C-alpha positions in Angstrom: 0.0 0.0 0.0 1.2 3.5 -0.7 0.5 4.8 2.8 -0.2 3.5 6.3 -1.1 5.2 9.6 0.1 3.8 13.0 0.1 4.9 16.6 3.3 4.2 18.4 5.1 5.6 21.4 2.8 8.5 22.0 2.8 9.7 18.3 1.0 9.0 15.1 3.1 8.0 12.0 1.9 8.6 8.5 4.1 6.5 6.3 4.2 7.3 2.6 5.9 4.8 0.3 6.4 4.3 -3.4 4.1 6.5 -5.4 1.3 8.4 -3.7 -0.8 10.3 -6.2 -4.3 11.6 -6.8 -5.5 7.9 -7.1 -4.8 7.6 -3.4 -6.1 11.0 -2.2 -9.7 10.1 -1.4 -8.7 6.9 0.5 -5.8 8.8 2.3 -8.1 11.6 3.4 -10.7 9.1 4.6 -8.1 7.1 6.6 -6.7 10.3 8.1 -10.1 11.4 9.2 -10.9 8.0 10.7 -7.6 7.3 12.5 -6.0 10.5 13.6 -6.2 11.4 17.3 -6.3 15.1 18.1 -4.0 15.0 21.1 -1.1 13.0 19.5 1.6 14.5 17.4 1.8 13.4 13.8 5.1 12.5 12.1 5.1 12.0 8.3 7.6 9.4 7.2 8.4 10.0 3.6 11.8 8.4 3.4 10.5 5.6 1.0 8.5 8.0 -1.2 9.4 7.8 -4.9 6.7 10.0 -6.4 4.1 12.4 -5.0 1.8 14.8 -6.8 0.4 18.2 -6.0 -2.9 16.8 -4.8 -1.2 14.9 -2.0 1.0 17.9 -1.1 -2.1 20.0 -0.8 -3.7 17.3 1.4 -0.5 17.4 3.6 -0.6 21.2 3.7 -4.2 21.1 4.9 -3.3 18.5 7.4 -0.5 20.7 8.8 -3.0 23.5 9.4 -5.3 21.2 11.4 -3.0 19.0 13.4 -1.4 20.8 16.4 1.9 18.9 16.3 3.1 18.0 12.8 6.6 17.1 11.6 8.5 15.2 8.9 11.1 12.5 9.4 13.8 12.4 6.8 11.9 12.8 3.6 13.2 11.4 0.3 14.7 13.5 -2.4 11.6 12.9 -4.6 9.5 14.4 -1.8 11.8 17.4 -1.4 11.9 18.0 -5.1 8.1 18.0 -5.4 7.8 20.3 -2.4 10.3 22.8 -3.9 8.7 22.5 -7.4 5.4 23.6 -5.9 6.9 26.3 -3.7 5.7 24.7 -0.5 9.0 24.2 1.5 8.2 27.0 3.9 4.5 26.0 4.3 5.2 22.2 4.8 8.7 22.1 6.2 8.8 25.4 8.0 11.6 26.6 5.6 14.0 23.9 7.0 17.0 23.9 4.8 18.6 21.0 6.6 16.3 18.6 4.8 
């Protein structure tokens, strides 16, 4: 599967792997709405991501605005390239240049 959501060690982890595109957007949004817990921080693990499209980046941007504690692990180059192409580094990653 292109994504999974797990609760471990007091945090929620959204793992994105392979290609996550518009084909996954509706299911991803539904799963996030169903499984996210408000009080737990969310970490997005995009280390294994090979392809992501603008639709999913927009979903992540919206998620960042609604989840109180939101961060990224070590995202893949494909993820960072897509974020930069869309001009969303500051909005998604807080302008972090160390990624």
